[in-house]
N, C-alpha and C positions, 0 to 999 in steps of 0.2 A: 586365757579363758576369762580374763577379767571382764565383768559386765560393763566396765567403763571404757573399754578399748576394743579394737577390732582384731587384736592378735588372737591366735588359737593355741591349743595345747602343743601342736607340732613346733611352733615358733618358740614357745616357752622351753620345750625340751632342748632345742638348739642353744638357747641362752644358758640353761643349766649345764649343758655339756661343756661349753666354753668356760663357765665359771669353775666347775669342779676340776677340769683339766688344769687350769691355772693353779688351783689349790694343791693339786697333787704333783706339780711339776718342779717347784723350787723350794729351797729351804727358808725357814724363818730364823731370825735371830733376836737378841734383846730380851727384855723382861717379859715374863709370861703375863704380868698383870696388864689390865686395860689402861691405855693412855687416856688423857683427858679429851682427846678428839677421836672420833670414830673413823678408822680407815675405810676407804671406799670399798664396797663389795665388788665393784668392777675391777679393783686392783687390791685384793685382800692381802693380808699377811700370808706368805706362801707356806705350804706344807708339803714336804717330800715324804713319800711312803718309807724311805730309808731313814728318815729322821726319827730320833728316839721318841719324840712327842707323838708320833703316829701310834705308838703302843699304849697310849693312855687309855685306861678302861673307863667306860661310862660309870657314873655313880650308881650305886644300887638304889632302887626305888621300892617303896612298900607295895605289897600286894593287898588286894581287898578281900577280907574274909570276915564273915559273920557266923556266929554259933548261937542260934536261937533254940528255943525248946522244941520247935517243930521244923527247923530248916537249917542246913549248913550251906553256906554260899561262899564260893571262892572264885576270884578272877585274878589273872596275872597282872603284873605291874603296868603293862601297856594298855589295859582296858580303860575306857573312859571313866568308869566308876572309880577305879583305883587312883587314877590321876586326879579326879575331882576330890577324892577323900584326903588328898595331901594338903588341902587347905584346912588347917586344924580347926579354925573358928567356925567352919561350916559343918563339921562332922555331925554334931548333934542334930542339926536340922535335917541333914540328909538321911541320917539313921531313922529319924521320925517318919520321913516320907516313905522310906523303904519298908517300914513296919506297918504302914497303913494299908487297909484293904484296897484292892484295885478299884479306882473310882469309875462308877457307871459302867462296869464291864458286865458282860453276859455271865450268868451264874456259874457256868461250867468252864469259863476261860482259864481259871487257875487249877483245874483238876488235872490236866495233863492228857497226853494221848491215850485214847481208850485202849488201843492195842497193847500199850505198855503196861497199863494198870489193870487190865482185865476187862473184857467186854461185859456189859451188863446182862445181855441175853444172847444166847446162841440161836442160830436160825437154820432151818432146813433149806434145801434148794427151792422148794415151792414158796416158802416165805420170802426168800430173797427175790425171786422173780415177781412175786406179788407186790413188792414195794416199788417196782419200777413205774415211772410215769407213762402215760399213754404215748404212742409212737409220735404223734404230732408234737407233743411237748418235748419228747426226747430229741426229735429232729431240730427243734428250735434251740435247745440247750447245746447240742453238738455244734450247730452253726456258730453260736456265740463263742464257744470254746475255741474253735479254729480261727475265728476272726480276731481274737485278742490275746491268745496265749502262744508265745513262741517256743515253749518247751515241747510242743506237740511233735515236731520232727525228731527231737531227741528221744522221746519216750516211745513213739509209734511211727509207723510208716503209713501215711494217709491212704494210698490206694489199697493196701492190704487191709487196713482197718475198715475201710468202706465196704469191702467185700465181706469181711467177717460180720460187720454190723447188719448188712442186709440178710445174711444167712441166719443171724440170731433171731431176727423178727419173724423169719419163716419157720424156724424150729428152735424156740428158746430152751426147750428141755434138753437138747443135745449139746448146748454150748457149755464149755468148761466154766465152772464156778469162778475160777480166778479171772477169766476174761470179763465176766459180769462185774467183778470187783473193779476192774479197770474202767468199765463203763460208768459205774457209780462215781468213780473219781472224777471223770470228765463232767458229770452232772453237778457234783458238789463244787468244783472249781468254777463252773459257769454261773451257778447261783450265787456264789460268794462275790464274783465280779459284779453281778447285778446289784447286790446289797451295797457294795462299795460305791457304785455309781449313785445309788439313791441316798447315800450318806454324804455325798460330795460336798454340799454346801452347809445347810443347817440341819441335815438329818431327815429322816422319814417323818412326815407329819402325821401319818395314820399309824397309831401303835399296833393295831391289828395286822397291818401289812408287814410291819417289822417282825412281829411275833411269828407270823406265818413263814416268812423268809428264813428266820433263824431255825424254826422247827424243821423245815425241809433240809437245810444244811446239816443239822444234827442227825436227821434220819439217814441221809445219804452217807455221811461220814461213818455212822455206825454200821451201815451195810457194807462199806469197804472192809472194815475190820472183821465183820462176820464172814465175808467171803475169804479173806486171808486165812482165817482160822479154819473154816469148813474145808477149804482146799489144802490145808496143812502147809503153810508157807515154809515151814522148816525143811520140807522135802524139796522145795524149789521146783514145782511143776511149771509147765509153760505159762507165760504171762505173769510170773511172780514178780519180776523186777519192774515191769511196766506198772503193775498195780501198786507195788510198794512205793515207787517214785511218786505216783499220783497221790497216794495217801499222805506221803510226807508233805507234798505241796499243800494239800487240804489242811493239814494240821498247822503248817507254817502260816497260812493265810488267816487263821482264826483270830489272832490277837495282834494288837499294835505293839505290845512290848515283848521283849525277849522272854522266851519260855524255856527253862532248862530241860523240861521233859522232851522237847523237840530235839535237842542235842543228843539225849540218850536214845531217842528213836533213830537218830542218824547212825548211832553205833550199831543198832540192829540191821539197818539198811546196808551199811558197809560190810558187815559180816555175812549177810545174805549174798552180797555181790561176790565176796571171796569164795563162798561155798559153791557158787555157780561158775567160778573160774573166770569171771569177767576181767580180773586183773591180769590175765595172761593173754598175750597176742594169739588170736585163734589159729593163725597159720603155723604156729609153733607147737600146737597141741597135737601130739601123735594120736593116731587111731580115732580121730574125730570125723564126724559126718556132716559138719557144718557146711552149708552152701556159702558162696561169696556174699549173698544177700544177708544171711543170718550172721555171718562174721562181722559185716559192716554195722548192722544194728546193735550187736554187742559192743562194738567200739563206741557207738553213739551213747549207749546207756552208761558205759563206764565213764565216759567223759563228763557226764552229768553227775554221777556219784562223786567223782573226784572234786568237782566244783562245789557241790553242796557240802561236802565234808569240810573243805577249807573255809567256806564262807560261814557256815554255822558255828565252827570252832572259833573263828575270829570274833563272831558276834557275841559269843558266850565268854570269851576270854580264857579259853582252855586249849591244850595242844590238839593238833589235827590227828586223825587216826590213820591216814594213808600217807606213806612216804615213798619216794621214788624207787628205792631199792626193792619195794614189794611188787612192782608191776613192770611189765614190758609191753603192755598193750599200745599199739600205734594209735595216733590221733585219727579220728574219722576224716573222710575226704569231704571236700567242699562240693557237695552234690545236693541237688534238690530231689524230692521224693520221686519225681517223674523220671529221674536218671536211673532209678533202681527198680528192677523187676525180680520177683521171687524166684524165677527159674533161670536167671542169667548165669552164664558160665564163668564170667569174670567181670570185675568191676570196671566201669569206665574211669578214665583219668579225672582227677579233680578239676573243677572249673577254676579259672584263674582267680587270684586273690583280688583282682580289680572288679570282680563281679560279686555284688553283695547277695548273699543268701542267708537264711536263718542259721544254717550250719556254719557259715563263715564266722559269724559272731561267736558261736560256741567254741570254735577252733582257736580263734585269736584270743578270746577271753582266757581260755585255759593256758595259753602260752604266757600271757602276762601274769596270770595267777601262779604259774610255776615259779616265777621270780618272787612274787608276793609271798609264797609259802616259805621260800628260803629266808626272806626278811623276817617273817614271823618266828621262824625257828631260831634265827640269830638273836633277836632282841628278847625272845622269851626263854632263852636257855638259862640254866641255873647260874652260870657265870656271865657277868656283863660283857658286852662286846667291846673290842678296841676300836679306836677311830679308824685304824687301817681297814678293818673288816667292813666298817660302815661305808667308807669311801669306795672300796672295791665293789661292794654290792650296789652302791649307788650307780656306778658306771654300767653294771650289768642291767639294771632296771632301765636306764635311759637307752641303752643299746637295743633292748627288747622292744621298748615302746617306739623307738625310731623305725622299727621294721613293721609296725602295724600298717596294714594297707590304708591308702588314702581315703577309701570309702568308709573307714571306721574311725577316723580321727579328724581333727581340725575343727573343733567346736568354736564357733564364733557367736557369742551370746547376743550381739547386737542384731544379727540377722537370723537367729536360730528359728527354724520351723519345726516345732515338736512333732508334727504329723508327717514330715517327709520320711521317705524310706530309710530305715536304719537309724532314725534320729535318737531314739532312746538307747540304742546299742552304743552310739558314739558317746552319749552322756555317761553311761555306766562304765565304759572303758576308760574314759577320762577320769572318772571318780576313782576307779581302781588304781590308776597310776598315781594320782595325787594322794590317796590314802596310804599307798605304799611308801611314798616319800615321807609323809607324816610319821608313820610308825618307825621307819628306818632311822630317822634323825632325831626322834624324840629323846633318846637317852642322852644326847649331848646338847639338848635345848638350853638348859639352865647354865651350862658351862660358858656359853657365849656372853653371859652377863658379866663374867669375870675374866675371860680369856678370849681375846679377839681371834685366836686361831680356830675357834669353833663357830665363828659367825656364819659360815656357810650352812651349818646345820640348822641354826635358828632361821636363817633366810628360807631354806628349803622347807622346813617344818611349818613355819607360820604363814609363809606365802601359799603353801599348799592348802592350809586350813582356810585362808581368805578366799582362795579360788573355789573351794568346795562350798563355802557359804554363799558365794556369788551364784553358783549353780542352784543352790537351794532357793535363793531369791528369784532367780530367773524362772525356775519352775513355778514358783508361787505366782509371779506376775503373769506368766502365760495362762495359769489357771483362773485368773481374775478377769482377763480381757474378754469382752464381748459375751458376757454371761448369758444374756437373753437369746443369743444365737445358738446356744448349745442344745444338741439333742442328748437324750439319756445315754446312749452308748458312747458318745464322744467323751463323756465325763470320766470314763474309766481311766484314761491316760493320766489325768491329774490326781484322781483319787487314789490310784494304785501306788504311786510313789510316795504320797503323803502318808498313807496308812500301812506301808510296808515296813515291818520291823527291821528287815535286813538292810534296806536302803537308809532308813532312819539312823542306823548305827553309824554310817559315814558322816552324817550331819551332826550327830551327838558327839562324836570324837572331835570333829573340827571345832565345834563350839567350845568343847572342854579345853582344847589346846590354846585357844585365845584367852579363855578364862584364866588358865594357870599361868600363861605368859604375862598377861597384864597384872595379875596378882604379884608375880615376882618383880616385874618392872616397877611397880609402885614402891616396893621395898628397896630395890637396887636399880635405879633408873639407868637406861641405856643413854649414852651421850647423843646429842643431836647430830644427825648426819651432815657432813659438809658437802655432799654431792646430791644432785637431783635424784629423787627416789623413783625407781622403775621396778615393778615387781619381778622377782627372780633375776634381776639384772644388775641393779645398782642400789646402794643404800640399804639400811636395815629396816624391817617393818617398824612402823611408828604407831604411837597411840592414836594419831589422827586417822589411821586406817583401822586399827583394831577396835576402838571404841564404837564407831558407827556400825561396824559389822556385828558387834555383840548386841547393840541396841536392837538392830534389825532381827537378829537371831532370837533374842529374848522375846520379841513380839510374837514370833512364830511359835516358839515352844510354849509360851503362855497360853496361846490359843488352843493348843493341843492338850494342855494340862488336865482338863476335866476328864479326859479319856485315856491318859497315859501317865503312869507313874514315872517312867523314864523322862518324859518331857518335863514333869514337875521338878525332878531333881536338877536337870541341867538348867532350867529356867531359874531355879533358886540360886545356883552357882553364878549365873550371869548377872542376876540382880545384885547379889552380894558384892561382887568385885566392881561393878559399875557404881554402886554406892560408895565403895572405898575410894573410887576415882573422883568422887564429888559430882557425878552426873545428876542433874536435876530430875526428880521423880523416882530415884532409886535410893535405897538405904542399905547400909552394910549388913544388916540382919533383917531377914524377912521370913515370915511364916508361910506365906503363899504368894506365888507370882501374880501380878496384876493381869487380869485377862483383858486382852485388846480385841476389838472387833475388826477382823480382817475378812473381807468378802471377795468372791470372785469366780471366774471361769475363762474359757477361750473358744476358738472356732471349731466347727465340726469337721473331723476327718478321722479315718481309721488309723490306729497305730498298734503294732505288736509290742507287748511289754515283756522284756526278759525277766523271768522270775528267778533272780539270783545270778 
């Protein structure tokens, strides 16, 4: 996936498999301390899982916890903030950034989800209907939603929704309130997309336009909450899960930084899904009257609930809420909406994995995330993992990614077309695999500086971080190209990934891994490699790779700093360690990151964006 080469993730996985197989195949001998010369990663010191050294436990690392007068904040040791906090001389500055008000944010951004904290005003059915836009505007928003959001087939069936939509405009007073809440969710997401488009480069120049857009988002978000309450979501009437999922996405898209209230909202969503029995395979529920169509839609919704639970928990640095023993729901089939009819007697067979569909991405992503969840459970447990457990799960991860269909992997950044079918799905699956490698091997990252038997973990961890930041750079470059050729809708592709707090978490973690590794290397340098360096294949990651990647990442985070507290924290960490390394223009202690002017855009074409 390196931006400097033509290889892809699939090739890198092959290289990793050969490397870890070598690591697990033979025994090592001799002194555990590092020699003066670094052994080649292509021919590393061998480790057999039957060797006593495979039982070495990872060193315990501190967790991040703050107890303020108005907030308690905890994240586990694998979260990027906990990792960054381990640089003791940075802690005061990071704490200062954390305690400062959210810069340039909307006034309500830090308030939290309205449904969670209590809606300001309740509404009647008449008031809810009165808040809807005119049909022409509603049609426009619906088209925008379907053009750019790939969660639509997971949340709703388009032909069925189209029929219900037409019926609603013919007789709105007879439509269930919960369905209207789902409609408001569609409108709110579509308007948020438009606002992200308009903020793509230097922001909206007309303050009144920005105020109007924000007011509409707030109104529709409030209407969703009012519909959920008026229809009594605790009783789970029809359309509850569709509306709740839409509401979660609306709240998630509100802010650039992680919001803990959204994770608490996820807890309500998970428990609502449990109450509806979505965690149980429909065909195994006795005395149910579900049609094959309804059963498949339940599988689709459950797959999204599982995905959002894992990703929101990882983003916040806390345990997931859904575990495999709780559910037996089968994965949904790889079908497009036109394959499903409401009155069908049985489901058609899945389309082949060679045929890309929006549902294929959901299915494959959940398979990879299933292994990712096991990794998070392992490294986040109260007892540290052993090296044996890490290497065993490493093989499971690589085997799972090996089975990803060719249509969803093989990212070549030299020839990458961000607007090709499934392009962003390929990017996000690649990021998921690389982030899983980072998290899995992080506990043994520092041991490699003293014990060459753990060099594979440093290679996997740091090379994955370098690859992730290459992806970040590639996305930024694509968003800068041919700016004048861009139409407004085309800007959604680049603005969405940049302003998404969930995807930013991947880049924040990767930057932090390089910051912490370089900081350790400055204190305990790695010997120079005696073999040619090839990422994931031979030689250990070097400062010559890490420092340029950090300089580039710092420029990105510094640009986002005025609008993101998280960007300010990681930019401060990067600037600090680059200053310690003696890089011109950086100092070891800085109060605020230097803002760099980065401009850009790319060519017009339509692209579906996976929201999580």
